[in-house]
TORMAR-664122 format. One record per atom (N, C-alpha, C, O): residue number from 1; residue in one letter; atom name; x negated, y, z. Coordinates in steps of 0.02 Angstrom, whole numbers. Last residue first. Example, Ala and Ser with C-alpha at 12.3 -4.5 7.8 and 13.67 -1.06 7.14 Angstrom:
TORMAR-664122
2  S  N  -642  -112  354 .
2  S  CA  -684  -53  357 .
2  S  C  -645  2  394 .
2  S  O  -670  57  402 .
1  A  N  -660  -284  390 .
1  A  CA  -615  -225  390 .
1  A  C  -660  -165  390 .
1  A  O  -712  -166  423 .
***
This chain:
TORMAR-664122
151  S  N  -1060  4951  3911 .
151  S  CA  -1028  4888  3931 .
151  S  C  -991  4893  3996 .
151  S  O  -962  4843  4018 .
150  P  N  -1125  5072  3883 .
150  P  CA  -1057  5062  3858 .
150  P  C  -1022  4999  3884 .
150  P  O  -961  4994  3881 .
149  A  N  -1254  5054  3955 .
149  A  CA  -1203  5102  3975 .
149  A  C  -1133  5088  3947 .
149  A  O  -1085  5091  3985 .
148  V  N  -1343  4962  3892 .
148  V  CA  -1307  4944  3953 .
148  V  C  -1248  4990  3968 .
148  V  O  -1196  4966  3991 .
147  G  N  -1397  5013  3773 .
147  G  CA  -1379  4942  3778 .
147  G  C  -1335  4925  3837 .
147  G  O  -1295  4879  3834 .
146  I  N  -1427  5143  3804 .
146  I  CA  -1374  5130  3754 .
146  I  C  -1353  5057  3755 .
146  I  O  -1295  5041  3739 .
145  V  N  -1528  5120  3901 .
145  V  CA  -1468  5159  3917 .
145  V  C  -1412  5142  3868 .
145  V  O  -1355  5129  3889 .
144  I  N  -1622  5047  3828 .
144  I  CA  -1592  5018  3889 .
144  I  C  -1527  5053  3905 .
144  I  O  -1477  5021  3920 .
143  L  N  -1653  5141  3729 .
143  L  CA  -1625  5076  3710 .
143  L  C  -1592  5042  3770 .
143  L  O  -1539  5012  3763 .
142  A  N  -1708  5243  3807 .
142  A  CA  -1645  5255  3772 .
142  A  C  -1613  5190  3751 .
142  A  O  -1552  5183  3754 .
141  V  N  -1827  5182  3846 .
141  V  CA  -1777  5197  3898 .
141  V  C  -1709  5209  3865 .
141  V  O  -1658  5186  3891 .
140  K  N  -1886  5175  3719 .
140  K  CA  -1876  5114  3758 .
140  K  C  -1824  5125  3813 .
140  K  O  -1781  5082  3824 .
139  A  N  -1893  5309  3679 .
139  A  CA  -1854  5261  3640 .
139  A  C  -1839  5198  3680 .
139  A  O  -1785  5170  3674 .
138  T  N  -1980  5360  3777 .
138  T  CA  -1912  5386  3771 .
138  T  C  -1868  5337  3733 .
138  T  O  -1811  5325  3754 .
137  E  N  -2104  5299  3755 .
137  E  CA  -2065  5282  3815 .
137  E  C  -1993  5303  3808 .
137  E  O  -1948  5268  3831 .
136  G  N  -2111  5282  3574 .
136  G  CA  -2137  5294  3641 .
136  G  C  -2090  5273  3697 .
136  G  O  -2042  5235  3686 .
135  L  N  -2079  5281  3442 .
135  L  CA  -2092  5216  3473 .
135  L  C  -2116  5223  3546 .
135  L  O  -2138  5174  3576 .
134  G  N  -1941  5393  3405 .
134  G  CA  -2008  5367  3395 .
134  G  C  -2016  5300  3430 .
134  G  O  -1967  5266  3445 .
133  F  N  -1811  5439  3411 .
133  F  CA  -1854  5449  3469 .
133  F  C  -1926  5427  3460 .
133  F  O  -1967  5440  3503 .
132  A  N  -1754  5415  3281 .
132  A  CA  -1740  5477  3318 .
132  A  C  -1790  5491  3374 .
132  A  O  -1810  5548  3383 .
131  I  N  -1804  5291  3244 .
131  I  CA  -1813  5348  3199 .
131  I  C  -1805  5413  3239 .
131  I  O  -1844  5460  3230 .
130  F  N  -1765  5213  3352 .
130  F  CA  -1836  5220  3338 .
130  F  C  -1851  5277  3290 .
130  F  O  -1903  5309  3294 .
129  L  N  -1625  5227  3342 .
129  L  CA  -1660  5250  3401 .
129  L  C  -1735  5261  3387 .
129  L  O  -1763  5312  3408 .
128  I  N  -1602  5164  3219 .
128  I  CA  -1585  5235  3227 .
128  I  C  -1622  5265  3287 .
128  I  O  -1647  5321  3284 .
127  P  N  -1639  5031  3248 .
127  P  CA  -1676  5071  3199 .
127  P  C  -1663  5146  3205 .
127  P  O  -1709  5186  3197 .
126  L  N  -1540  5003  3355 .
126  L  CA  -1612  5002  3365 .
126  L  C  -1651  5041  3313 .
126  L  O  -1693  5082  3331 .
125  L  N  -1407  4987  3337 .
125  L  CA  -1431  5055  3344 .
125  L  C  -1507  5060  3351 .
125  L  O  -1535  5115  3352 .
124  A  N  -1388  4853  3338 .
124  A  CA  -1375  4887  3275 .
124  A  C  -1401  4959  3278 .
124  A  O  -1415  4988  3225 .
123  I  N  -1407  4820  3469 .
123  I  CA  -1461  4802  3423 .
123  I  C  -1451  4837  3356 .
123  I  O  -1499  4849  3320 .
122  P  N  -1284  4853  3530 .
122  P  CA  -1343  4897  3539 .
122  P  C  -1399  4882  3490 .
122  P  O  -1436  4927  3471 .
121  P  N  -1134  4843  3438 .
121  P  CA  -1190  4806  3468 .
121  P  C  -1252  4850  3472 .
121  P  O  -1271  4882  3423 .
120  I  N  -993  4931  3487 .
120  I  CA  -1050  4932  3441 .
120  I  C  -1108  4894  3473 .
120  I  O  -1128  4910  3529 .
119  V  N  -896  4940  3584 .
119  V  CA  -898  4879  3545 .
119  V  C  -955  4878  3494 .
119  V  O  -964  4827  3459 .
118  A  N  -906  5066  3644 .
118  A  CA  -921  5007  3684 .
118  A  C  -927  4944  3643 .
118  A  O  -961  4897  3665 .
117  I  N  -858  5157  3550 .
117  I  CA  -931  5155  3564 .
117  I  C  -949  5090  3600 .
117  I  O  -1003  5062  3588 .
116  T  N  -720  5134  3565 .
116  T  CA  -754  5120  3501 .
116  T  C  -829  5113  3511 .
116  T  O  -860  5067  3484 .
115  T  N  -698  5178  3695 .
115  T  CA  -683  5109  3678 .
115  T  C  -719  5089  3613 .
115  T  O  -745  5034  3608 .
114  V  N  -731  5313  3680 .
114  V  CA  -771  5271  3725 .
114  V  C  -759  5197  3710 .
114  V  O  -807  5158  3712 .
113  F  N  -627  5351  3591 .
113  F  CA  -698  5358  3572 .
113  F  C  -742  5313  3615 .
113  F  O  -786  5279  3589 .
112  A  N  -512  5329  3666 .
112  A  CA  -523  5290  3605 .
112  A  C  -596  5293  3583 .
112  A  O  -623  5243  3559 .
111  G  N  -536  5426  3770 .
111  G  CA  -526  5355  3783 .
111  G  C  -540  5311  3723 .
111  G  O  -576  5261  3728 .
110  F  N  -541  5565  3749 .
110  F  CA  -602  5526  3739 .
110  F  C  -594  5451  3749 .
110  F  O  -642  5414  3737 .
109  T  N  -406  5614  3761 .
109  T  CA  -453  5641  3713 .
109  T  C  -510  5593  3697 .
109  T  O  -526  5582  3639 .
108  A  N  -346  5542  3863 .
108  A  CA  -313  5545  3798 .
108  A  C  -361  5569  3744 .
108  A  O  -357  5547  3686 .
107  R  N  -438  5566  3965 .
107  R  CA  -428  5497  3942 .
107  R  C  -395  5497  3874 .
107  R  O  -413  5457  3831 .
106  A  N  -421  5703  3979 .
106  A  CA  -486  5678  3958 .
106  A  C  -480  5607  3932 .
106  A  O  -512  5589  3883 .
105  A  N  -289  5703  4025 .
105  A  CA  -305  5738  3962 .
105  A  C  -373  5714  3935 .
105  A  O  -380  5706  3875 .
104  P  N  -298  5635  4148 .
104  P  CA  -262  5604  4092 .
104  P  C  -278  5638  4025 .
104  P  O  -279  5604  3974 .
103  L  N  -432  5619  4251 .
103  L  CA  -399  5669  4209 .
103  L  C  -364  5637  4149 .
103  L  O  -398  5613  4104 .
102  V  N  -480  5503  4314 .
102  V  CA  -445  5554  4353 .
102  V  C  -404  5602  4309 .
102  V  O  -349  5622  4327 .
101  G  N  -544  5423  4221 .
101  G  CA  -495  5394  4267 .
101  G  C  -453  5445  4302 .
101  G  O  -395  5431  4319 .
100  L  N  -632  5506  4154 .
100  L  CA  -579  5473  4116 .
100  L  C  -525  5443  4162 .
100  L  O  -467  5440  4143 .
99  V  N  -713  5543  4264 .
99  V  CA  -677  5594  4225 .
99  V  C  -619  5562  4187 .
99  V  O  -563  5588  4188 .
98  M  N  -762  5418  4306 .
98  M  CA  -722  5459  4351 .
98  M  C  -682  5511  4313 .
98  M  O  -623  5522  4328 .
97  G  N  -831  5377  4191 .
97  G  CA  -776  5337  4217 .
97  G  C  -732  5377  4264 .
97  G  O  -671  5371  4261 .
96  V  N  -931  5476  4179 .
96  V  CA  -880  5468  4126 .
96  V  C  -820  5429  4152 .
96  V  O  -763  5447  4137 .
95  L  N  -1000  5454  4304 .
95  L  CA  -973  5519  4285 .
95  L  C  -917  5512  4233 .
95  L  O  -863  5539  4242 .
94  L  N  -1035  5318  4296 .
94  L  CA  -996  5344  4353 .
94  L  C  -963  5409  4334 .
94  L  O  -904  5419  4348 .
93  A  N  -1111  5318  4180 .
93  A  CA  -1050  5278  4183 .
93  A  C  -1005  5301  4240 .
93  A  O  -944  5303  4233 .
92  S  N  -1218  5402  4218 .
92  S  CA  -1174  5422  4164 .
92  S  C  -1108  5383  4165 .
92  S  O  -1055  5411  4152 .
91  L  N  -1273  5327  4326 .
91  L  CA  -1250  5395  4335 .
91  L  C  -1202  5416  4281 .
91  L  O  -1149  5446  4296 .
90  A  N  -1304  5205  4263 .
90  A  CA  -1259  5207  4320 .
90  A  C  -1230  5277  4331 .
90  A  O  -1170  5285  4343 .
89  C  N  -1395  5248  4162 .
89  C  CA  -1332  5213  4146 .
89  C  C  -1281  5219  4203 .
89  C  O  -1223  5236  4192 .
88  I  N  -1499  5300  4238 .
88  I  CA  -1463  5345  4192 .
88  I  C  -1396  5314  4174 .
88  I  O  -1345  5349  4171 .
87  G  N  -1536  5181  4302 .
87  G  CA  -1514  5239  4341 .
87  G  C  -1474  5287  4298 .
87  G  O  -1422  5312  4319 .
86  L  N  -1576  5102  4195 .
86  L  CA  -1518  5081  4234 .
86  L  C  -1491  5139  4278 .
86  L  O  -1431  5144  4288 .
85  G  N  -1690  5176  4153 .
85  G  CA  -1633  5165  4108 .
85  G  C  -1570  5146  4146 .
85  G  O  -1516  5172  4131 .
84  L  N  -1770  5166  4270 .
84  L  CA  -1750  5231  4244 .
84  L  C  -1689  5225  4199 .
84  L  O  -1642  5263  4205 .
83  F  N  -1785  5026  4279 .
83  F  CA  -1751  5062  4333 .
83  F  C  -1729  5132  4310 .
83  F  O  -1675  5155  4330 .
82  L  N  -1854  5001  4156 .
82  L  CA  -1790  4969  4171 .
82  L  C  -1752  5008  4224 .
82  L  O  -1692  5021  4216 .
81  R  N  -1972  5076  4168 .
81  R  CA  -1924  5090  4114 .
81  R  C  -1855  5063  4130 .
81  R  O  -1805  5096  4119 .
80  E  N  -2026  5008  4280 .
80  E  CA  -2012  5080  4283 .
80  E  C  -1962  5100  4230 .
80  E  O  -1914  5137  4243 .
79  L  N  -2042  4881  4228 .
79  L  CA  -1994  4891  4283 .
79  L  C  -1977  4965  4291 .
79  L  O  -1920  4982  4306 .
78  S  N  -2142  4908  4133 .
78  S  CA  -2076  4883  4112 .
78  S  C  -2024  4893  4166 .
78  S  O  -1967  4912  4151 .
77  A  N  -2248  4948  4217 .
77  A  CA  -2221  4995  4167 .
77  A  C  -2152  4973  4143 .
77  A  O  -2107  5015  4134 .
76  A  N  -2269  4830  4289 .
76  A  CA  -2248  4891  4324 .
76  A  C  -2218  4941  4276 .
76  A  O  -2169  4974  4292 .
75  T  N  -2309  4745  4185 .
75  T  CA  -2249  4730  4223 .
75  T  C  -2224  4792  4260 .
75  T  O  -2163  4804  4262 .
74  D  N  -2428  4807  4145 .
74  D  CA  -2371  4802  4098 .
74  D  C  -2306  4788  4134 .
74  D  O  -2254  4815  4116 .
73  A  N  -2503  4788  4262 .
73  A  CA  -2491  4856  4237 .
73  A  C  -2431  4856  4189 .
73  A  O  -2389  4901  4192 .
72  W  N  -2507  4649  4270 .
72  W  CA  -2473  4688  4323 .
72  W  C  -2459  4759  4301 .
72  W  O  -2408  4787  4320 .
71  F  N  -2576  4615  4151 .
71  F  CA  -2510  4586  4167 .
71  F  C  -2473  4630  4217 .
71  F  O  -2414  4645  4208 .
70  I  N  -2701  4688  4157 .
70  I  CA  -2650  4700  4106 .
70  I  C  -2581  4675  4126 .
70  I  O  -2532  4711  4118 .
69  I  N  -2777  4776  4279 .
69  I  CA  -2758  4708  4262 .
69  I  C  -2696  4712  4218 .
69  I  O  -2644  4738  4240 .
68  R  N  -2883  4911  4222 .
68  R  CA  -2823  4885  4255 .
68  R  C  -2812  4812  4236 .
68  R  O  -2835  4790  4184 .
67  G  N  -2983  4964  4148 .
67  G  CA  -3000  4944  4216 .
67  G  C  -2941  4917  4254 .
67  G  O  -2947  4900  4313 .
66  S  N  -2975  4998  4014 .
66  S  CA  -2936  5038  4063 .
66  S  C  -2955  5022  4135 .
66  S  O  -2942  5063  4179 .
65  L  N  -3072  4916  3950 .
65  L  CA  -3061  4985  3930 .
65  L  C  -3027  5026  3984 .
65  L  O  -3047  5083  3997 .
64  P  N  -3072  4788  4009 .
64  P  CA  -3134  4827  4008 .
64  P  C  -3123  4900  3990 .
64  P  O  -3162  4943  4012 .
63  D  N  -2950  4739  4125 .
63  D  CA  -2962  4759  4056 .
63  D  C  -3025  4802  4054 .
63  D  O  -3031  4849  4093 .
62  A  N  -2986  4614  4248 .
62  A  CA  -2973  4684  4230 .
62  A  C  -2990  4696  4157 .
62  A  O  -3037  4668  4129 .
61  E  N  -2905  4460  4274 .
61  E  CA  -2964  4496  4250 .
61  E  C  -2945  4566  4228 .
61  E  O  -2894  4577  4195 .
60  F  N  -2785  4398  4313 .
60  F  CA  -2838  4409  4363 .
60  F  C  -2897  4450  4339 .
60  F  O  -2937  4472  4381 .
59  L  N  -2687  4386  4212 .
59  L  CA  -2667  4393  4282 .
59  L  C  -2723  4417  4328 .
59  L  O  -2710  4452  4377 .
58  L  N  -2752  4370  4090 .
58  L  CA  -2704  4424  4098 .
58  L  C  -2688  4438  4172 .
58  L  O  -2678  4496  4191 .
57  G  N  -2831  4256  4115 .
57  G  CA  -2863  4320  4097 .
57  G  C  -2816  4378  4108 .
57  G  O  -2837  4431  4131 .
56  R  N  -2731  4163  4139 .
56  R  CA  -2781  4177  4192 .
56  R  C  -2814  4244  4178 .
56  R  O  -2823  4284  4224 .
55  M  N  -2670  4160  4014 .
55  M  CA  -2634  4187  4072 .
55  M  C  -2681  4204  4130 .
55  M  O  -2671  4253  4165 .
54  A  N  -2773  4099  3940 .
54  A  CA  -2751  4167  3922 .
54  A  C  -2713  4199  3981 .
54  A  O  -2724  4257  3996 .
53  D  N  -2777  3974  4004 .
53  D  CA  -2836  4017  4003 .
53  D  C  -2817  4089  3988 .
53  D  O  -2843  4135  4020 .
52  A  N  -2649  3926  3975 .
52  A  CA  -2669  3936  4045 .
52  A  C  -2729  3982  4049 .
52  A  O  -2733  4025  4094 .
51  M  N  -2659  3917  3835 .
51  M  CA  -2609  3962  3866 .
51  M  C  -2628  3977  3938 .
51  M  O  -2623  4035  3960 .
50  A  N  -2758  3821  3824 .
50  A  CA  -2770  3888  3797 .
50  A  C  -2721  3938  3826 .
50  A  O  -2740  3995  3841 .
49  A  N  -2692  3712  3882 .
49  A  CA  -2753  3737  3913 .
49  A  C  -2769  3807  3888 .
49  A  O  -2791  3850  3927 .
48  P  N  -2585  3691  3792 .
48  P  CA  -2571  3714  3860 .
48  P  C  -2634  3741  3895 .
48  P  O  -2629  3788  3934 .
47  T  N  -2633  3764  3632 .
47  T  CA  -2628  3707  3678 .
47  T  C  -2611  3734  3748 .
47  T  O  -2623  3793  3763 .
46  P  N  -2535  3867  3522 .
46  P  CA  -2591  3854  3567 .
46  P  C  -2579  3794  3612 .
46  P  O  -2522  3776  3627 .
45  L  N  -2488  3883  3374 .
45  L  CA  -2463  3838  3427 .
45  L  C  -2521  3823  3474 .
45  L  O  -2553  3771  3468 .
44  V  N  -2565  3987  3317 .
44  V  CA  -2493  3984  3307 .
44  V  C  -2460  3942  3362 .
44  V  O  -2410  3962  3391 .
43  K  N  -2700  3987  3322 .
43  K  CA  -2667  4023  3376 .
43  K  C  -2591  4022  3369 .
43  K  O  -2556  4052  3410 .
42  D  N  -2838  3881  3292 .
42  D  CA  -2769  3897  3276 .
42  D  C  -2735  3931  3335 .
42  D  O  -2740  3908  3392 .
41  S  N  -2967  3837  3302 .
41  S  CA  -2955  3907  3320 .
41  S  C  -2884  3929  3303 .
41  S  O  -2870  3989  3299 .
40  A  N  -2968  3706  3256 .
40  A  CA  -2979  3718  3327 .
40  A  C  -2965  3789  3348 .
40  A  O  -2952  3802  3407 .
39  N  N  -2868  3626  3153 .
39  N  CA  -2902  3690  3156 .
39  N  C  -2909  3710  3230 .
39  N  O  -2860  3728  3261 .
38  A  N  -2825  3495  3173 .
38  A  CA  -2841  3517  3105 .
38  A  C  -2882  3581  3105 .
38  A  O  -2926  3591  3063 .
37  A  N  -2804  3492  3309 .
37  A  CA  -2851  3443  3281 .
37  A  C  -2872  3465  3210 .
37  A  O  -2929  3454  3191 .
36  H  N  -2707  3590  3321 .
36  H  CA  -2772  3602  3352 .
36  H  C  -2825  3553  3325 .
36  H  O  -2883  3571  3318 .
35  R  N  -2599  3528  3258 .
35  R  CA  -2627  3589  3229 .
35  R  C  -2697  3602  3257 .
35  R  O  -2742  3624  3220 .
34  T  N  -2581  3420  3349 .
34  T  CA  -2593  3408  3278 .
34  T  C  -2626  3469  3245 .
34  T  O  -2675  3462  3209 .
33  A  N  -2554  3485  3469 .
33  A  CA  -2613  3442  3464 .
33  A  C  -2631  3429  3391 .
33  A  O  -2690  3426  3373 .
32  S  N  -2435  3550  3434 .
32  S  CA  -2493  3588  3454 .
32  S  C  -2557  3547  3447 .
32  S  O  -2607  3571  3422 .
31  A  N  -2349  3442  3409 .
31  A  CA  -2365  3490  3355 .
31  A  C  -2427  3530  3371 .
31  A  O  -2468  3543  3327 .
30  I  N  -2348  3384  3538 .
30  I  CA  -2371  3346  3480 .
30  I  C  -2391  3393  3423 .
30  I  O  -2445  3384  3394 .
29  L  N  -2296  3490  3615 .
29  L  CA  -2362  3462  3630 .
29  L  C  -2390  3422  3572 .
29  L  O  -2450  3427  3557 .
28  Y  N  -2169  3506  3555 .
28  Y  CA  -2219  3560  3553 .
28  Y  C  -2289  3533  3565 .
28  Y  O  -2336  3551  3530 .
27  G  N  -2110  3382  3586 .
27  G  CA  -2119  3403  3516 .
27  G  C  -2171  3457  3509 .
27  G  O  -2212  3456  3463 .
26  I  N  -2109  3393  3725 .
26  I  CA  -2149  3340  3694 .
26  I  C  -2161  3357  3620 .
26  I  O  -2217  3346  3595 .
25  L  N  -2020  3502  3737 .
25  L  CA  -2087  3506  3764 .
25  L  C  -2133  3454  3731 .
25  L  O  -2189  3469  3712 .
24  A  N  -1902  3449  3680 .
24  A  CA  -1934  3508  3650 .
24  A  C  -2007  3515  3673 .
24  A  O  -2050  3531  3634 .
23  V  N  -1878  3345  3771 .
23  V  CA  -1890  3329  3700 .
23  V  C  -1925  3388  3666 .
23  V  O  -1972  3378  3627 .
22  L  N  -1856  3421  3887 .
22  L  CA  -1911  3374  3885 .
22  L  C  -1929  3355  3813 .
22  L  O  -1988  3350  3796 .
21  L  N  -1740  3488  3850 .
21  L  CA  -1801  3526  3867 .
21  L  C  -1862  3482  3863 .
21  L  O  -1914  3503  3838 .
20  P  N  -1649  3382  3833 .
20  P  CA  -1669  3423  3776 .
20  P  C  -1732  3464  3789 .
20  P  O  -1773  3474  3744 .
19  L  N  -1651  3329  3975 .
19  L  CA  -1672  3291  3916 .
19  L  C  -1690  3334  3855 .
19  L  O  -1744  3324  3827 .
18  T  N  -1592  3405  4070 .
18  T  CA  -1665  3407  4065 .
18  T  C  -1690  3375  4001 .
18  T  O  -1743  3392  3976 .
17  G  N  -1458  3373  4058 .
17  G  CA  -1479  3442  4047 .
17  G  C  -1554  3449  4038 .
17  G  O  -1577  3494  4002 .
16  L  N  -1461  3239  4096 .
16  L  CA  -1441  3256  4028 .
16  L  C  -1461  3328  4011 .
16  L  O  -1478  3342  3953 .
15  L  N  -1500  3256  4232 .
15  L  CA  -1542  3217  4185 .
15  L  C  -1525  3235  4113 .
15  L  O  -1571  3246  4073 .
14  V  N  -1390  3327  4279 .
14  V  CA  -1457  3357  4282 .
14  V  C  -1504  3322  4234 .
14  V  O  -1543  3354  4199 .
13  A  N  -1291  3230  4258 .
13  A  CA  -1286  3295  4224 .
13  A  C  -1354  3331  4224 .
13  A  O  -1373  3361  4174 .
12  T  N  -1333  3129  4344 .
12  T  CA  -1332  3117  4272 .
12  T  C  -1329  3182  4234 .
12  T  O  -1362  3190  4182 .
11  R  N  -1311  3195  4466 .
11  R  CA  -1378  3171  4449 .
11  R  C  -1384  3159  4373 .
11  R  O  -1434  3177  4342 .
10  R  N  -1171  3221  4464 .
10  R  CA  -1221  3276  4468 .
10  R  C  -1290  3253  4445 .
10  R  O  -1323  3288  4407 .
9  N  N  -1090  3118  4340 .
9  N  CA  -1101  3142  4408 .
9  N  C  -1158  3193  4408 .
9  N  O  -1190  3204  4357 .
8  P  N  -996  3155  4191 .
8  P  CA  -1057  3131  4225 .
8  P  C  -1061  3159  4296 .
8  P  O  -1040  3215  4310 .
7  K  N  -848  3101  4136 .
7  K  CA  -875  3157  4176 .
7  K  C  -936  3132  4213 .
7  K  O  -931  3094  4261 .
6  I  N  -761  3060  3994 .
6  I  CA  -819  3042  4036 .
6  I  C  -845  3104  4071 .
6  I  O  -862  3154  4039 .
5  N  N  -663  3096  3906 .
5  N  CA  -644  3087  3976 .
5  N  C  -702  3070  4022 .
5  N  O  -693  3065  4083 .
4  V  N  -721  3097  3784 .
4  V  CA  -695  3160  3809 .
4  V  C  -679  3156  3884 .
4  V  O  -682  3205  3920 .
3  W  N  -745  2966  3753 .
3  W  CA  -802  3008  3772 .
3  W  C  -779  3074  3802 .
3  W  O  -815  3104  3843 .
2  R  N  -628  2850  3824 .
2  R  CA  -647  2899  3774 .
2  R  C  -704  2943  3800 .
2  R  O  -710  2955  3860 .
1  M  N  -647  2679  3865 .
1  M  CA  -637  2748  3888 .
1  M  C  -662  2795  3833 .
1  M  O  -712  2781  3801 .
***
């Protein structure tokens, strides 16, 4: 039988899908143990125990400077940026889509422009965004808006 015609059953497919992840995990564990044996303070490939300790600190211990738990504060800030960016995207896409869909003159004027903008990869605009908006909250929300709105 040809390899092209072999169709693994569900159990075999799960096993085959797990295999590369397992190999990568074992490779990481070996490399981490090797680096840690050579240099105990190595932070390039931390051991699983070091990762668990760091996560414990982020999840449950308050930051001495701000008094907030870092993981939850950062997660809340990221979700706020995400929802703000998606809200702006939804509103602008609804407005532009309705105008272009209802008014033939608007579609003739801006249709090609919108199509051109939609194919620009958002990552290409990242340096321009950071130059124009800086590194603050505005740039992060703008990146979400520009990354999602044209699609």
